Steps between C-alpha positions, in 0.01 A plus 500: 500500500363151495173621671464772240540248215239273660250794553557618139459148366188441710357835379565426129349155531172616655464800263290538193601660178220694326479421139194717419309751708160609389446872479318694770252741352367753751215655302530419127766486225491585137746290294506318173349158561788300364750674732288393802432140379578343163146354455343859504446708194747759389252792575528717806316340777360628834620246761406470869543235770192273555472403864169310440450141397530366141233610258358770730584773239316287239194488722517870570523590131232245407264648759578863453465509125223229492682292252329158586843321467533617131829662405579592854885502465515674158335805340307608801325829394484804719450872431655817608337834390283323238819330353511129484812306614580136546719321744640162530651364826734217598552341838869447530701315752868575570668255747776585737771229459775430747768231503529331844862398565429277808346204314780494239769497764309233697480286182883546454566398856271198503650380159846541651412307815352212301784486251289601212699706252214581279353836589195612288320787675152527358409878476123474540242537756504128579804505727465852642807641327288765328226679679225695321233739602255678268398853457207588293439817289227628261627649178256701292548624145271768357426583138230665283402493139724807434793393724667172540664587839316759706757482776799591286689815591386676186139395527242791505273307731768375752392737787133414471565132479753492795242686711228237406739201570601642844138529592432145364786359700396672830135386446615138446733493798235662725202294403436152631151444366519574125120532458533830670687640210204450270303746700789754487499496117 
């Protein structure tokens, strides 16, 4: 019985408690931006995981649409069947958070051994009680002069826009030299 208690105690001391787990998106996800992350707009957004470095999507959009670093993240015009649409995109980070119990128990044991009765665990990255790892996503909202949210369920252009966004995502993920996409336009 004593061995089981020691093993159980050792297991619980060395374990981590996940506080937040970032979503795993296989292809893409359509969701209201605010539901995915509070800083996003309330409109329906097209979200996919971004395995590339920071600002790579910015560089891709800037090069593909030849924007010369002018309004790259907002109101980027594109056309489908001679109809003009605009998109805005957001690079979003959602971190995995886990509470490491081992450093907390070590602090308690050290304080007990030293006779210090003041225990103040600092829950921050400084003492390794909280571990973080980031996951990056691209969130895109689409609108036109006629519709405020072209990705909404009741939008007349939803199918066309989704097809375009899927192709845009695939082109971005498969291209390493963004100057190539200028010639594909």
